VOGU-84305 format. One record per residue (C-alpha): residue in one letter; y, z, x. Coordinates in steps of 0.001 Angstrom, whole numbers, padded with zeros to 6 digits, always signed. Layout:
BEGIN
AYZX/...
***
This chain:
BEGIN
M+000095+000208-000159/S+003528-000779+001259/E+005992+001750+001829/I+009742+002204+000993/T+012155+001044+003616/Y+014928+002933+004231/I+018007+001456+006411/R+021496+002229+007038/G+023928+000155+005243/D+025305-000862+002020/A+023196-001445-000864/T+025712-004113-002428/T+024860-006373+000183/P+021286-006599+000259/S+019463-007753+003109/G+016231-010252+003234/K+015478-013274+001667/G+014499-014127-001822/V+015558-013000-005049/K+017092-009272-005054/V+017587-006654-007638/I+020031-003979-006886/A+019010-001155-009042/H+021461+001944-009748/V+021869+004668-012275/C+024312+004963-014858/N+025155+007691-017419/D+024334+007487-021109/L+028368+008178-021978/G+029705+004796-021159/G+031627+005922-018152/W+031725+003722-015132/G+034363+005078-012577/K+032869+007069-009758/G+030023+006838-007220/F+028267+003663-006291/V+029549+001861-009439/L+033054+001645-007582/A+031105-000543-004905/L+029474-002554-007327/S+032694-003327-009035/R+034629-004052-005758/R+031922-006944-005186/W+031221-008312-008896/P+032948-007750-012362/E+029974-008524-014220/P+027692-005291-014095/E+030653-003219-015104/K+031551-005511-018092/A+027850-005848-019086/Y+027430-002229-019019/R+030369-001408-021055/A+029802-004232-023808/W+026041-002722-023876/H+027446+000950-024696/R+029860-000415-027084/D+027265-001982-029181/R+024843+000536-028700/A+023904+001091-032369/H+022542-002373-032264/N+020611-002604-029082/D+018346-000468-026687/F+021227+001468-024866/G+020244+005158-023855/L+018284+007110-021471/G+015563+005036-019802/A+016757+001796-020548/V+017530-001028-018301/Q+019948-003893-018173/L+019745-006708-015724/V+022788-008910-014941/R+022962-011536-012742/V+025984-011528-010235/E+025011-014285-007883/R+022321-016915-007630/Y+019441-014766-005978/I+021049-011425-006847/W+020755-009171-010049/V+022169-005811-010765/A+019972-003439-012618/N+022205-000848-014661/M+019664+002006-015319/I+020517+004755-017809/G+019256+007853-015993/Q+021539+010573-016340/R+022727+012564-019413/G+026664+012748-019235/T+028503+013362-016229/K+029060+016972-015275/T+026916+019738-014418/G+026768+022298-017052/S+024388+024816-018833/K+021711+022084-019360/G+021902+021647-015679/V+022775+018589-013563/P+023040+015135-015369/V+020248+013470-013705/R+017124+012889-015937/Y+014189+012356-014154/E+011845+011178-017102/A+014647+008655-017878/I+014747+007354-014357/D+010923+006983-014528/T+011173+005030-017697/A+013647+002800-016338/L+011951+002196-013134/A+008624+001196-015238/G+010788-001539-017217/L+012365-002580-013843/A+009065-003324-012295/D+008142-005516-015239/E+011297-007383-014726/V+011256-007589-011037/A+007697-008795-011012/E+008513-011609-013296/L+011574-012704-011192/G+009248-012153-008035/A+012184-010071-006482/S+012673-007189-004368/V+014450-003997-004988/H+017457-002524-003341/M+019108+000705-004080/P+020904+003589-002906/R+019439+007108-003288/I+019378+006774-006976/G+020066+009679-009190/C+021053+011796-006064/G+024694+011642-005797/L+027133+012365-008857/A+023931+012909-010935/G+022822+015697-008801/G+019136+014997-008420/K+016887+015678-005585/W+015266+012670-003709/S+012044+014641-003335/R+011653+014304-007158/V+013229+010549-007319/E+011283+009020-004408/P+007631+009670-005965/L+008910+007611-008976/I+009779+004707-006997/Q+006495+004981-005168/E+004281+005269-008519/R+006321+002549-010272/L+007551+000040-007805/V+005793+000359-004446/A+002332+000731-006233/R+002874-002451-007784/R+003448-003970-004226/I+007223-004487-005230/P+009264-004243-001653/V+011984-001622-002238/T+014587-001014+000364/V+016915+002278+000196/Y+020188+002267+001754/D+022116+005221+003240/Y+025745+004412+003286/G+027850+005483+006193/D+027241+009093+007709/E+025654+009990+004278/A+022727+012489+005075/P+019476+011984+003232/L+019020+014522+000603/
***
């Protein structure tokens, strides 16, 4: 079985050849304005526009925890907006990350990625503003993507220390 490849770099400039999907975690409130999404929006307007429209029309679509939205941004690059956090703030119910939702989203993503014949590229999803622990997220990626022989690259940006 293959492993996750870890590199220092920018997940918005995925390395390698072929079709690539940049996966990241979004909240379930329709908020887009902090964290990795800012880097995405600096490169392409489409993921934010699609996410906001998806949220706006949520009464008539699948928007919610565990859902995935694929947005094509270049000929060979897609962005996967995955709803994996409840709200945006830590409160009485703990941190915003929802591991079950990330697991569900990764399972859905795996089907889409397999169909595209793509590799997956991501920051340490769910571990920034969502407050998650990589020790809980990494096994989900192993089970849902790596076990299906989907190549996964995780990017640590700048001087970020692994969590």
